C-alpha positions as CSV (number, residue, x, y, z in Angstrom):
1,X,8.1,15.9,-19.3
2,X,5.7,12.6,-20.6
3,X,2.8,12.1,-17.6
4,X,1.8,8.7,-16.4
5,X,-1.6,7.3,-18.0
6,X,-4.4,6.3,-15.8
7,X,-3.7,3.0,-16.7
8,X,0.1,3.2,-15.8
9,X,-0.6,4.7,-12.3
10,X,-3.4,1.7,-11.7
11,X,-0.5,-0.8,-12.7
12,X,1.6,1.3,-10.2
13,X,-0.7,0.9,-7.2
14,X,-1.5,-2.8,-8.1
15,X,2.3,-3.7,-8.2
16,X,2.4,-1.9,-4.9
17,X,-0.4,-3.9,-3.3
18,X,1.0,-7.6,-4.1
19,X,4.4,-6.0,-2.4
20,X,2.6,-4.7,0.7
21,X,0.4,-7.7,1.7
22,X,3.7,-10.1,1.0
23,X,5.1,-7.9,3.4
24,X,2.3,-9.0,5.7
25,X,2.3,-12.5,5.3
26,X,6.2,-12.2,5.9
27,X,6.2,-10.0,9.1
28,X,3.0,-10.9,10.5
29,X,2.0,-14.5,9.4
30,X,-0.8,-13.5,7.9
31,X,-2.5,-16.0,5.1
32,X,-2.6,-14.0,2.3
33,X,-6.0,-13.2,2.3
34,X,-6.2,-12.0,5.7
35,X,-2.9,-9.6,4.6
36,X,-5.5,-8.3,1.6
37,X,-8.3,-7.6,4.0
38,X,-6.1,-5.7,6.0
39,X,-4.8,-3.7,3.7
40,X,-7.9,-3.1,2.1
41,X,-9.5,-1.6,4.9
42,X,-6.5,0.1,6.3
43,X,-6.2,3.6,5.7
44,X,-2.9,3.6,3.8
45,X,-4.6,2.0,1.5
46,X,-7.0,5.2,1.0
47,X,-4.2,7.7,0.6
48,X,-2.7,4.5,-2.1
49,X,-5.8,4.9,-3.9
50,X,-5.7,8.7,-4.0
51,X,-3.7,10.2,-7.1
52,X,-2.8,13.0,-5.1
53,X,-1.0,12.1,-2.8
54,X,1.6,10.3,-4.9
55,X,2.1,7.3,-2.5
56,X,1.8,5.2,-5.9
57,X,5.4,6.3,-7.1
58,X,7.3,5.6,-3.9
59,X,9.1,2.6,-2.6
60,X,7.1,-0.7,-1.3
61,X,9.4,0.1,2.1
62,X,8.1,3.7,2.0
63,X,4.8,3.0,1.9
64,X,4.9,-0.1,4.2
65,X,6.3,2.1,6.7
66,X,3.1,3.8,6.7
67,X,1.1,0.8,7.1
68,X,3.3,-0.8,9.8
69,X,2.8,3.0,11.9
70,X,-1.1,2.5,11.5
71,X,-1.1,-1.2,12.3
72,X,1.3,-0.2,15.6
73,X,-1.0,2.9,16.8
74,X,-4.3,2.5,14.5
75,X,-3.6,6.0,12.7
76,X,-1.1,6.8,10.0
77,X,1.6,9.5,10.5
């Protein structure tokens, strides 16, 4: 089985961040700048950056559910 390179993993993370920021703009009516700020300061983003969590390999909707929960409860489930 072929493993992903560090560059490929980073691309997956970057693509997920674009999707997540878009969801924040749509659902919470943030400006793009606000959405990026909310995302980048979240615990969900921190977990996404850790390769060991495997979140980069999950669907945007799945990862977004963690971010939504964090925004509602101020913590990640």
